[in-house]
N, C-alpha and C positions, 0 to 999 in steps of 0.2 A: 253426790246427791242426784236423785233422778229429776228429769224434766217432766213436769205434769202437763197434760194437754186436755183441751176441750174443743168442741167443734160447734159452730153455729151456721145454719143455712137459712137465708132470708129469701122469700119469693114475693115479688110485687112491690108496690110503692110503700111509702112510710105508713100512711093511715089505713090503707086497705090490704096491706100485705100481711104475711104471717111467716113465722120462723120456727125452727126446731133447734134446741141446744142439747148436746150430748156430752157426757163425761167420758174420757178415755177408759175409765174403769168399768163402764157400763152400769154403774150404780145409779145413775140418773139420766133420764131423757125427758125433756119437757117442751111443750109448745110455748111460744111467746108471740105477742102482737102489740100493736099500739095500745089497744084497750087494757091489756094486762100490765103494761108498763106505766102508762100515764093516766089511767083511769082505774076502775076496779073490776076489769074484765077477767075472765077465766084464763088460767095459764100462769107461767112464771115470768120472770124478768131478770135482767142482769143485776139489779140492785138486791133482789132477794137472794141471789146466789152469792153476792158479795157479803151479805149479812150472814149467811150460813158459813161461809169461809172464815169470817172474822170471829163469829161465836165459837167455832171449832178450834181455831188457832189460839184464841185467848184462853179457852178452857184448858188446853194442853200446856200453854205457857205458864198458866197459874199453877197447874198441878206440878209441873217441874220445879217451879220456884218454891212452892210450899215444901216439896219433898227435900230439896237442897237445904232448906232452912230447918229441917228436922220435924216437919209437920205434914206427914203424908195425908192427903185428903181422902175422905171416904167417898165424897160425891161433889161434883161441881156442875151446876146448871147455868148456862149463859144464854141470854137472848140479846141479839144485836138488832137495832132499829136503824136502818139507813134512810136518811132524809134526802129526797130528790126535790130540788126547787129550781125555779127559773131565776137565773142571775144574769143580768145584762143580756137578756134574750137567749140565754143558753141553759139547757138542762144541766144542773150541777149537783154533785153530792156535797151537801153543805154541812152535814153533821151525822155522826154515828154515836148512838147511845149503847153502851154495853151494860147490861143489867145481869149481875151474877149473884148466885147464892151458893154457898159451899158449906159442907159438913167437914169440919177440920178439928179433930180432937186436940185439946191442950193448947190451942193458940189464943192469944188475947185479941180483942177487937182491933187494938192499935197495931199489933204485929201483922194481922191479916190485911188491914188497909194499906200498910206500907208495902207489903209483898204484892198485893193486887195492883197497886199503882205502878210498881216496877214491871210487873208482867204485862200490863197494858202498853207501856213504852217499849218493851223488848219483843213483843209479839211480832213475827215477821209480817203478818197482814197489816197490823197497825202501822208498821214502818213503811210498807208499800203504799198505804193510803195516806201518806203524809200531806198530800195536797188538800185533803178534806179539812175544812176550816176548824172543825171541833170534833174531838172524840171524847165523849164523857164516859165516866165509870160510876156505877152505883153498885157497890159490893157489900154483901151482908152475909153474916154467918147464919146457918140454919139452926 
């Protein structure tokens, strides 16, 4: 399996500095700063990239699990919401909400929920984020 890389360069202090994050694939390059991370300033932040990674990973894990169960999906759309909060004076990822909607011909809602829960547990990004206190899942059929 390949090793994936990204790069971040930060210049200046925490509050007045700025940075740039780049993916190895060159598919994304974006600025980040204190305001973009802890306020509502322009630019990206590590939590947004974690959300994108988790949404993408879960969607693929769910597609694979549905296919293995005999229900190849037509479409899966997932949003991940990463909650960053202060805990004991430290910025902490406290919760991630996965909200997914899928078009899956022939599946019952019960089968879909069971497969979605297993995909959440088996997704490599979910497993990597095991220190996050809570990862919720809201899964619905389209």
